[in-house]
C-alpha positions as CSV (number, residue, x, y, z in Angstrom):
1,M,64.7,-39.7,-32.2
2,Q,65.2,-36.0,-32.9
3,Q,65.7,-34.7,-36.4
4,G,69.4,-34.8,-37.3
5,E,70.3,-37.2,-34.4
6,A,72.9,-39.6,-35.7
7,I,73.3,-43.0,-34.2
8,V,76.9,-43.6,-33.3
9,Y,79.0,-46.4,-31.9
10,R,82.7,-47.1,-31.2
11,E,84.8,-44.0,-31.2
12,N,81.8,-41.8,-32.2
13,R,81.6,-43.3,-35.7
14,P,78.1,-43.2,-37.3
15,L,76.5,-46.4,-38.4
16,S,77.5,-47.6,-41.9
17,A,75.0,-48.1,-44.7
18,S,75.4,-51.9,-44.1
19,S,74.5,-51.6,-40.4
20,K,71.4,-49.5,-41.3
21,D,70.4,-52.3,-43.7
22,Y,70.7,-54.9,-41.0
23,L,68.7,-52.7,-38.6
24,K,66.0,-52.4,-41.2
25,A,65.9,-56.2,-41.6
26,V,65.6,-56.6,-37.8
27,Y,62.8,-54.1,-37.8
28,Y,61.1,-55.9,-40.7
29,F,61.1,-59.3,-38.9
30,S,60.2,-57.7,-35.6
31,Q,56.9,-56.6,-37.1
32,K,56.0,-60.2,-37.5
33,A,57.3,-61.5,-34.1
34,P,58.8,-59.9,-31.0
35,T,62.1,-61.7,-31.4
36,V,64.1,-62.3,-34.6
37,Q,66.3,-65.2,-35.6
38,S,69.8,-64.5,-37.1
39,A,69.1,-67.2,-39.8
40,D,66.1,-65.2,-41.0
41,I,68.2,-62.1,-41.4
42,A,71.0,-64.0,-43.2
43,A,68.5,-65.5,-45.7
44,F,66.7,-62.2,-46.2
45,L,69.8,-60.2,-46.9
46,G,71.7,-63.0,-48.7
47,V,74.6,-63.0,-46.2
48,T,76.3,-65.5,-44.0
49,K,75.4,-66.1,-40.3
50,P,78.9,-64.8,-39.2
51,S,78.2,-61.6,-41.0
52,V,74.9,-61.2,-39.2
53,H,76.6,-62.0,-35.9
54,H,79.1,-59.2,-36.4
55,A,76.4,-56.8,-37.5
56,M,74.4,-57.6,-34.4
57,E,77.4,-56.9,-32.2
58,V,77.7,-53.4,-33.8
59,L,74.0,-52.7,-33.4
60,Q,74.0,-53.9,-29.8
61,E,77.0,-51.8,-29.0
62,A,75.1,-48.8,-30.5
63,G,72.1,-49.6,-28.2
64,L,69.8,-50.4,-31.0
65,I,69.2,-54.1,-30.4
66,F,69.4,-56.6,-27.5
67,K,70.9,-60.0,-28.2
68,P,71.9,-62.3,-25.4
69,L,74.6,-64.9,-26.3
70,Y,73.0,-67.5,-28.5
71,G,69.7,-65.8,-28.1
72,E,67.2,-64.2,-30.3
73,I,67.4,-60.6,-31.4
74,S,65.0,-57.9,-30.2
75,L,64.9,-54.1,-30.9
76,T,65.4,-51.6,-28.2
77,E,63.0,-48.7,-28.2
78,R,65.8,-46.5,-29.6
79,G,66.5,-49.1,-32.3
80,R,62.8,-49.2,-33.2
81,R,62.6,-45.4,-33.5
82,H,65.8,-45.3,-35.6
83,A,64.7,-48.1,-37.9
84,Q,61.4,-46.2,-38.4
85,A,63.2,-43.0,-39.3
86,I,65.4,-44.9,-41.8
87,L,62.2,-46.4,-43.4
88,C,60.5,-43.1,-43.4
89,K,63.3,-41.5,-45.4
90,Y,63.3,-44.5,-47.8
91,N,59.5,-44.3,-48.3
92,L,59.6,-40.6,-48.9
93,L,62.4,-40.8,-51.4
94,K,60.8,-43.7,-53.2
95,E,57.5,-41.9,-53.5
96,L,59.3,-38.7,-54.7
97,L,61.2,-40.7,-57.4
98,I,58.1,-42.4,-58.5
99,S,56.3,-39.1,-58.7
100,L,59.1,-38.0,-61.1
101,Q,58.3,-40.9,-63.4
102,V,61.1,-43.2,-62.2
103,D,60.0,-46.8,-62.6
104,E,59.3,-48.5,-59.2
105,E,62.2,-51.0,-59.3
106,T,64.7,-48.2,-60.0
107,A,63.0,-46.0,-57.4
108,E,63.4,-48.7,-54.7
109,K,67.1,-49.2,-55.4
110,D,67.9,-45.5,-55.7
111,A,65.8,-44.5,-52.6
112,C,67.9,-47.1,-50.6
113,Q,71.1,-45.6,-51.8
114,I,70.1,-42.0,-51.5
115,G,68.6,-42.6,-48.1
116,H,72.1,-43.5,-46.7
117,V,73.7,-40.2,-47.7
118,I,71.0,-37.5,-47.8
119,S,70.7,-35.3,-44.7
120,D,67.3,-34.7,-43.1
121,E,67.6,-31.0,-44.0
122,A,68.3,-31.7,-47.7
123,L,65.3,-34.1,-47.8
124,F,63.0,-31.5,-46.2
125,H,63.9,-28.9,-48.7
126,L,63.7,-31.3,-51.6
127,L,60.3,-32.5,-50.6
128,H,59.1,-28.9,-50.0
129,Q,60.1,-27.9,-53.5
130,C,58.4,-30.9,-55.1
131,R,55.2,-30.5,-53.0
132,K,54.6,-26.8,-52.9
133,D,51.2,-27.0,-54.6
134,R,50.1,-30.4,-53.2
135,S,48.1,-31.1,-50.0
136,H,49.4,-34.1,-48.1
137,E,47.1,-33.9,-45.1
138,R,46.8,-37.5,-43.7
139,N,48.8,-38.9,-46.6
140,R,50.2,-42.2,-45.5
141,V,53.4,-42.0,-47.5
142,C,55.3,-42.7,-44.3
143,P,53.5,-45.3,-42.2
144,A,56.0,-44.8,-39.4
145,C,54.6,-41.3,-38.9
146,W,51.2,-42.6,-37.8
147,N,50.6,-44.5,-34.5
148,E,48.1,-47.3,-33.9
149,N,45.4,-44.8,-32.9
150,E,45.6,-43.1,-36.3
151,E,47.4,-40.1,-34.7
152,H,50.1,-38.3,-36.7
153,K,53.4,-38.6,-34.9
154,C,56.0,-37.7,-37.5
155,I,59.5,-39.0,-36.8
156,L,61.2,-36.5,-39.1
157,S,59.5,-33.4,-37.8
158,R,61.2,-30.1,-37.8
159,D,59.9,-27.4,-35.5
160,G,56.7,-29.4,-35.1
161,H,56.1,-29.5,-38.9
162,C,57.3,-32.1,-41.4
163,W,57.6,-31.1,-45.0
164,A,57.4,-34.8,-45.8
165,C,54.1,-35.5,-44.3
């Protein structure tokens, strides 16, 4: 996924904050097993199974998941990359808020909310200002930016450089 690429579905509308939360939940469970159960997502998010069903239709229409009728859910490659980018933003914002002395519980809630509305560009500039004098070489703030071979592969890179990492 390229910096600034928005995931859209039906009539070119971007994914809602709720759809992004469902995608994050699918990604969370997909880290434990290759396929995900709707019931697990419902319990995890505290929603009904029909709500999960509708959300999965939206995500499938956007090309982010694959869910056969009455089957288990799996992420597409595009869905995995998009979920990682969402989590990257969340982790970066949470770390930034904690570095500003915000307590961890508040930082988690606020990072989730801010992550839905802040642009990649604004996040880059904000992080650059807050980190001018700090070296972050190989800082694992954003686990999604590192592959299984310990190579840095930033998802939110800009011109080959990420202010976040």
